[in-house]
KOLPARO-25418 format. One record per residue (C-alpha): residue number from 1; residue in one letter; x, y, z. Coordinates in Angstrom, 1 decimal, padded with zeros to 4 digits. Example, Ala and Ser with C-alpha at 12.3 -4.5 7.8 and 13.67 -1.06 7.14 Angstrom:
<nodes>
num->1, residu->A, X->012.3, Y->-004.5, Z->007.8
num->2, residu->S, X->013.7, Y->-001.1, Z->007.1
</nodes>
This chain:
<nodes>
num->1, residu->M, X->003.7, Y->-023.7, Z->020.3
num->2, residu->S, X->002.6, Y->-021.8, Z->017.2
num->3, residu->R, X->005.1, Y->-020.9, Z->014.5
num->4, residu->T, X->005.5, Y->-017.4, Z->013.3
num->5, residu->V, X->005.4, Y->-016.9, Z->009.5
num->6, residu->L, X->006.4, Y->-013.7, Z->007.9
num->7, residu->I, X->005.0, Y->-013.2, Z->004.4
num->8, residu->T, X->005.9, Y->-010.2, Z->002.3
num->9, residu->G, X->003.3, Y->-008.6, Z->000.0
num->10, residu->G, X->000.4, Y->-010.3, Z->001.7
num->11, residu->S, X->-002.3, Y->-007.8, Z->001.1
num->12, residu->R, X->-003.5, Y->-009.1, Z->-002.3
num->13, residu->G, X->-003.1, Y->-011.7, Z->-005.0
num->14, residu->L, X->-000.9, Y->-014.8, Z->-004.3
num->15, residu->G, X->000.3, Y->-013.2, Z->-001.0
num->16, residu->A, X->-003.2, Y->-013.0, Z->000.3
num->17, residu->D, X->-003.8, Y->-016.6, Z->-000.4
num->18, residu->L, X->-000.5, Y->-017.5, Z->001.4
num->19, residu->V, X->-001.6, Y->-015.4, Z->004.5
num->20, residu->A, X->-005.0, Y->-017.2, Z->004.5
num->21, residu->A, X->-003.4, Y->-020.6, Z->004.2
num->22, residu->F, X->-001.0, Y->-020.2, Z->007.1
num->23, residu->L, X->-003.7, Y->-018.6, Z->009.3
num->24, residu->E, X->-005.9, Y->-021.6, Z->008.6
num->25, residu->M, X->-003.1, Y->-023.8, Z->009.8
num->26, residu->G, X->-003.1, Y->-022.0, Z->013.1
num->27, residu->D, X->000.2, Y->-020.2, Z->012.7
num->28, residu->N, X->000.9, Y->-016.6, Z->013.8
num->29, residu->V, X->001.2, Y->-014.6, Z->010.6
num->30, residu->A, X->002.9, Y->-011.3, Z->010.0
num->31, residu->T, X->002.8, Y->-009.6, Z->006.7
num->32, residu->C, X->003.8, Y->-006.3, Z->005.1
num->33, residu->S, X->002.6, Y->-004.4, Z->002.1
num->34, residu->R, X->002.6, Y->-000.9, Z->000.6
num->35, residu->S, X->-001.1, Y->-000.6, Z->001.2
num->36, residu->R, X->-003.8, Y->-001.8, Z->003.5
num->37, residu->T, X->-006.6, Y->-003.7, Z->001.9
num->38, residu->A, X->-010.0, Y->-005.0, Z->002.9
num->39, residu->E, X->-008.4, Y->-008.5, Z->003.4
num->40, residu->V, X->-005.9, Y->-007.1, Z->005.8
num->41, residu->A, X->-008.6, Y->-005.4, Z->007.8
num->42, residu->A, X->-010.7, Y->-008.6, Z->007.9
num->43, residu->W, X->-007.8, Y->-010.7, Z->009.1
num->44, residu->A, X->-006.9, Y->-008.2, Z->011.9
num->45, residu->E, X->-010.5, Y->-008.4, Z->013.1
num->46, residu->A, X->-010.9, Y->-012.2, Z->012.8
num->47, residu->H, X->-007.4, Y->-013.1, Z->014.2
num->48, residu->P, X->-006.4, Y->-010.3, Z->016.5
num->49, residu->D, X->-004.0, Y->-012.5, Z->018.5
num->50, residu->R, X->-002.4, Y->-014.2, Z->015.5
num->51, residu->F, X->-002.2, Y->-011.6, Z->012.7
num->52, residu->H, X->000.1, Y->-008.7, Z->012.4
num->53, residu->H, X->000.4, Y->-006.2, Z->009.5
num->54, residu->E, X->002.8, Y->-003.3, Z->008.8
num->55, residu->L, X->002.8, Y->-000.8, Z->006.0
num->56, residu->V, X->006.3, Y->-001.3, Z->004.6
num->57, residu->D, X->007.8, Y->-000.7, Z->001.2
num->58, residu->L, X->010.6, Y->-003.3, Z->000.8
num->59, residu->A, X->012.5, Y->-000.9, Z->-001.4
num->60, residu->D, X->012.8, Y->001.4, Z->001.6
num->61, residu->A, X->015.8, Y->000.0, Z->003.6
num->62, residu->A, X->015.0, Y->002.0, Z->006.7
num->63, residu->A, X->011.4, Y->000.7, Z->006.8
num->64, residu->V, X->012.6, Y->-002.8, Z->006.4
num->65, residu->E, X->015.0, Y->-002.4, Z->009.3
num->66, residu->S, X->012.1, Y->-001.8, Z->011.6
num->67, residu->L, X->009.9, Y->-004.6, Z->010.3
num->68, residu->V, X->011.8, Y->-007.6, Z->011.8
num->69, residu->P, X->012.0, Y->-006.1, Z->015.4
num->70, residu->G, X->008.3, Y->-005.3, Z->015.2
num->71, residu->V, X->007.4, Y->-008.9, Z->014.4
num->72, residu->I, X->009.7, Y->-010.3, Z->017.0
num->73, residu->D, X->008.2, Y->-008.0, Z->019.6
num->74, residu->R, X->004.7, Y->-009.2, Z->018.7
num->75, residu->F, X->005.3, Y->-012.9, Z->018.4
num->76, residu->G, X->008.8, Y->-013.7, Z->019.8
num->77, residu->S, X->010.3, Y->-015.3, Z->016.8
num->78, residu->I, X->010.3, Y->-015.6, Z->013.0
num->79, residu->D, X->010.3, Y->-019.3, Z->012.1
num->80, residu->V, X->009.3, Y->-019.1, Z->008.4
num->81, residu->L, X->010.0, Y->-016.3, Z->005.9
num->82, residu->V, X->008.1, Y->-016.3, Z->002.6
num->83, residu->N, X->009.6, Y->-013.7, Z->000.2
num->84, residu->N, X->006.6, Y->-013.1, Z->-002.0
num->85, residu->A, X->006.5, Y->-009.4, Z->-002.6
num->86, residu->G, X->007.3, Y->-008.4, Z->-006.2
num->87, residu->V, X->006.4, Y->-006.1, Z->-009.0
num->88, residu->A, X->006.3, Y->-006.8, Z->-012.8
num->89, residu->R, X->006.5, Y->-004.2, Z->-015.4
num->90, residu->D, X->006.2, Y->-005.3, Z->-019.0
num->91, residu->G, X->007.7, Y->-003.8, Z->-022.1
num->92, residu->V, X->010.6, Y->-004.2, Z->-024.5
num->93, residu->L, X->014.0, Y->-003.3, Z->-022.9
num->94, residu->P, X->015.0, Y->-000.4, Z->-025.2
num->95, residu->L, X->011.9, Y->001.5, Z->-024.1
num->96, residu->F, X->012.1, Y->000.8, Z->-020.4
num->97, residu->S, X->012.7, Y->003.8, Z->-018.2
num->98, residu->D, X->015.4, Y->003.8, Z->-015.5
num->99, residu->A, X->012.7, Y->004.2, Z->-012.9
num->100, residu->S, X->010.9, Y->001.0, Z->-014.0
num->101, residu->I, X->014.2, Y->-001.0, Z->-014.0
num->102, residu->D, X->015.2, Y->000.4, Z->-010.6
num->103, residu->E, X->011.7, Y->-000.3, Z->-009.1
num->104, residu->M, X->011.9, Y->-004.0, Z->-010.1
num->105, residu->I, X->015.4, Y->-004.5, Z->-008.9
num->106, residu->D, X->014.9, Y->-002.6, Z->-005.7
num->107, residu->L, X->011.7, Y->-004.5, Z->-004.7
num->108, residu->N, X->012.1, Y->-007.9, Z->-006.2
num->109, residu->L, X->015.8, Y->-008.4, Z->-005.5
num->110, residu->R, X->017.5, Y->-005.8, Z->-003.3
num->111, residu->G, X->014.6, Y->-005.5, Z->-000.8
num->112, residu->T, X->014.2, Y->-009.3, Z->-000.6
num->113, residu->I, X->017.9, Y->-009.8, Z->000.1
num->114, residu->H, X->018.0, Y->-007.1, Z->002.7
num->115, residu->L, X->015.0, Y->-008.5, Z->004.6
num->116, residu->T, X->016.3, Y->-012.1, Z->004.4
num->117, residu->R, X->019.6, Y->-011.0, Z->005.9
num->118, residu->L, X->017.8, Y->-009.4, Z->008.9
num->119, residu->V, X->015.7, Y->-012.5, Z->009.4
num->120, residu->V, X->018.6, Y->-014.9, Z->009.0
num->121, residu->R, X->020.4, Y->-013.2, Z->011.9
num->122, residu->R, X->017.5, Y->-014.2, Z->014.1
num->123, residu->M, X->017.2, Y->-017.7, Z->012.7
num->124, residu->L, X->020.9, Y->-018.3, Z->013.4
num->125, residu->I, X->020.3, Y->-017.6, Z->017.0
num->126, residu->Q, X->017.4, Y->-020.1, Z->017.0
num->127, residu->R, X->019.4, Y->-022.6, Z->014.9
num->128, residu->A, X->016.3, Y->-023.3, Z->012.9
num->129, residu->G, X->014.2, Y->-021.7, Z->010.2
num->130, residu->K, X->012.7, Y->-022.0, Z->006.8
num->131, residu->I, X->013.0, Y->-019.5, Z->003.9
num->132, residu->I, X->010.9, Y->-019.8, Z->000.8
num->133, residu->N, X->011.5, Y->-017.4, Z->-002.1
num->134, residu->V, X->008.7, Y->-017.0, Z->-004.6
num->135, residu->S, X->010.4, Y->-016.7, Z->-008.0
num->136, residu->S, X->008.8, Y->-017.5, Z->-011.4
num->137, residu->V, X->009.2, Y->-019.8, Z->-014.4
num->138, residu->V, X->010.1, Y->-016.8, Z->-016.5
num->139, residu->G, X->013.3, Y->-016.7, Z->-014.6
num->140, residu->Q, X->014.1, Y->-020.1, Z->-016.1
num->141, residu->T, X->012.5, Y->-019.8, Z->-019.6
num->142, residu->G, X->012.2, Y->-016.1, Z->-020.2
num->143, residu->Y, X->009.2, Y->-014.3, Z->-021.8
num->144, residu->R, X->009.2, Y->-011.4, Z->-024.3
num->145, residu->G, X->008.5, Y->-008.1, Z->-022.6
num->146, residu->L, X->009.6, Y->-009.4, Z->-019.2
num->147, residu->S, X->013.4, Y->-009.3, Z->-019.5
num->148, residu->V, X->014.1, Y->-007.2, Z->-016.3
num->149, residu->Y, X->011.5, Y->-009.1, Z->-014.3
num->150, residu->S, X->012.9, Y->-012.4, Z->-015.5
num->151, residu->A, X->016.4, Y->-011.2, Z->-014.5
num->152, residu->T, X->015.2, Y->-010.5, Z->-010.9
num->153, residu->K, X->013.5, Y->-013.9, Z->-010.6
num->154, residu->A, X->016.5, Y->-015.8, Z->-012.0
num->155, residu->A, X->018.6, Y->-014.0, Z->-009.5
num->156, residu->L, X->016.3, Y->-015.1, Z->-006.7
num->157, residu->D, X->016.8, Y->-018.7, Z->-007.6
num->158, residu->G, X->020.6, Y->-018.2, Z->-007.6
num->159, residu->F, X->020.3, Y->-016.6, Z->-004.2
num->160, residu->T, X->018.3, Y->-019.6, Z->-003.0
num->161, residu->R, X->020.9, Y->-022.1, Z->-004.0
num->162, residu->S, X->023.8, Y->-020.3, Z->-002.6
num->163, residu->L, X->022.1, Y->-019.3, Z->000.7
num->164, residu->A, X->021.1, Y->-022.9, Z->001.2
num->165, residu->R, X->024.7, Y->-023.9, Z->001.2
num->166, residu->E, X->025.6, Y->-021.2, Z->003.7
num->167, residu->L, X->022.8, Y->-022.0, Z->006.1
num->168, residu->G, X->022.3, Y->-025.8, Z->005.8
num->169, residu->S, X->024.5, Y->-026.7, Z->008.7
num->170, residu->R, X->022.7, Y->-024.2, Z->011.0
num->171, residu->G, X->019.3, Y->-026.0, Z->010.7
num->172, residu->I, X->017.9, Y->-023.5, Z->008.2
num->173, residu->T, X->016.5, Y->-024.5, Z->004.8
num->174, residu->V, X->016.2, Y->-022.2, Z->001.8
num->175, residu->N, X->014.0, Y->-023.1, Z->-001.2
num->176, residu->S, X->012.2, Y->-021.4, Z->-004.1
num->177, residu->V, X->008.8, Y->-021.9, Z->-005.5
num->178, residu->A, X->008.6, Y->-020.9, Z->-009.2
num->179, residu->P, X->004.9, Y->-020.5, Z->-010.2
num->180, residu->G, X->003.8, Y->-020.6, Z->-013.8
num->181, residu->Y, X->001.1, Y->-018.3, Z->-015.1
num->182, residu->L, X->-001.5, Y->-017.8, Z->-012.4
num->183, residu->R, X->-005.0, Y->-016.5, Z->-012.6
num->184, residu->T, X->-004.0, Y->-013.3, Z->-010.6
num->185, residu->E, X->-002.7, Y->-009.9, Z->-011.5
num->186, residu->M, X->000.4, Y->-011.5, Z->-012.9
num->187, residu->T, X->-001.5, Y->-012.2, Z->-016.1
num->188, residu->H, X->-003.3, Y->-008.8, Z->-016.3
num->189, residu->G, X->-001.0, Y->-007.7, Z->-019.2
num->190, residu->L, X->-001.8, Y->-010.7, Z->-021.3
num->191, residu->D, X->-004.6, Y->-010.6, Z->-023.9
num->192, residu->A, X->-007.0, Y->-013.4, Z->-024.4
num->193, residu->A, X->-005.0, Y->-014.9, Z->-027.3
num->194, residu->Q, X->-001.8, Y->-015.0, Z->-025.2
num->195, residu->M, X->-003.6, Y->-016.7, Z->-022.3
num->196, residu->Q, X->-005.1, Y->-019.3, Z->-024.5
num->197, residu->Q, X->-001.7, Y->-020.0, Z->-026.0
num->198, residu->I, X->-000.3, Y->-020.6, Z->-022.6
num->199, residu->V, X->-003.2, Y->-022.8, Z->-021.7
num->200, residu->R, X->-002.7, Y->-024.9, Z->-024.9
num->201, residu->R, X->001.0, Y->-025.3, Z->-024.1
num->202, residu->T, X->000.3, Y->-026.4, Z->-020.5
num->203, residu->P, X->-000.2, Y->-030.2, Z->-020.0
num->204, residu->A, X->-002.6, Y->-029.5, Z->-017.1
num->205, residu->G, X->-004.8, Y->-027.6, Z->-019.6
num->206, residu->R, X->-005.4, Y->-024.5, Z->-017.4
num->207, residu->L, X->-003.8, Y->-021.5, Z->-015.8
num->208, residu->G, X->-002.6, Y->-022.0, Z->-012.2
num->209, residu->E, X->-004.5, Y->-020.9, Z->-009.2
num->210, residu->P, X->-002.9, Y->-019.2, Z->-006.2
num->211, residu->Q, X->-004.0, Y->-022.2, Z->-004.1
num->212, residu->D, X->-001.7, Y->-024.4, Z->-006.2
num->213, residu->V, X->001.3, Y->-022.3, Z->-005.2
num->214, residu->A, X->000.2, Y->-022.0, Z->-001.6
num->215, residu->A, X->000.1, Y->-025.8, Z->-001.2
num->216, residu->A, X->003.8, Y->-026.0, Z->-002.4
num->217, residu->V, X->004.8, Y->-023.2, Z->000.0
num->218, residu->R, X->003.1, Y->-024.9, Z->002.9
num->219, residu->F, X->004.9, Y->-028.1, Z->002.1
num->220, residu->L, X->008.3, Y->-026.5, Z->002.0
num->221, residu->A, X->007.5, Y->-024.7, Z->005.3
num->222, residu->S, X->006.6, Y->-028.1, Z->006.9
num->223, residu->E, X->008.8, Y->-030.6, Z->008.7
num->224, residu->E, X->008.1, Y->-033.0, Z->005.9
num->225, residu->A, X->010.5, Y->-030.9, Z->003.8
num->226, residu->A, X->013.3, Y->-030.9, Z->006.4
num->227, residu->F, X->015.7, Y->-032.6, Z->004.0
num->228, residu->I, X->014.9, Y->-030.4, Z->001.1
num->229, residu->T, X->017.0, Y->-027.3, Z->000.6
num->230, residu->G, X->018.5, Y->-025.4, Z->-002.3
num->231, residu->H, X->015.7, Y->-026.6, Z->-004.5
num->232, residu->V, X->013.5, Y->-024.7, Z->-007.0
num->233, residu->L, X->010.0, Y->-026.3, Z->-007.0
num->234, residu->V, X->008.3, Y->-025.4, Z->-010.2
num->235, residu->V, X->004.5, Y->-025.2, Z->-010.0
num->236, residu->D, X->003.3, Y->-024.6, Z->-013.6
num->237, residu->G, X->001.1, Y->-027.5, Z->-014.7
num->238, residu->G, X->003.9, Y->-029.0, Z->-016.8
num->239, residu->L, X->004.5, Y->-025.9, Z->-018.9
num->240, residu->T, X->008.2, Y->-026.1, Z->-018.7
num->241, residu->A, X->008.4, Y->-029.9, Z->-018.7
</nodes>
């Protein structure tokens, strides 16, 4: 029987690589995003029986309420939840607008917690499930210009640890994957000198690729990781070693 994997923010970037990875494994994959991309259209055509997409802004509580029943109606269960959706706004804190702060907190943290609560209610009935939160190494080390973003990602790791304690006896594991600097839109705000500095400081000698993170997420979603919970798996080429 195929698993059902719900991945937030799956229309582009890292999320798109995650969707592709789980579809390749033969899973049913549901995703949500604020826009429909060419990748989403291609998956819907190539995998009409195994792919489901909904236009949902996770910061919109009412929209999130309808997402989980829609996925359950389509596939019957949610076995794996990958909380990937997030937004980064860079700038020094004194100059941040209230709107930018609220946007990051509402999407990266509040929306993720709200959706996870809804999915957990279903997983408790199943007495099984895997939750993987995509955080970031900046939640552990910080980075200038990303104070609010860092705060939301550090909070996700704290959420992971505590929720793992709540759900461990019910057959549900909860883990985080904390990527380093990836060759995606995450690094769009860095100039060439900043990216070269990061590469020089990374023992692996390169920026990360989305596939590096997808491999870690696939592992934590597998039965091989059944005894791993409450863990933050850093995927950064040794940058924070």
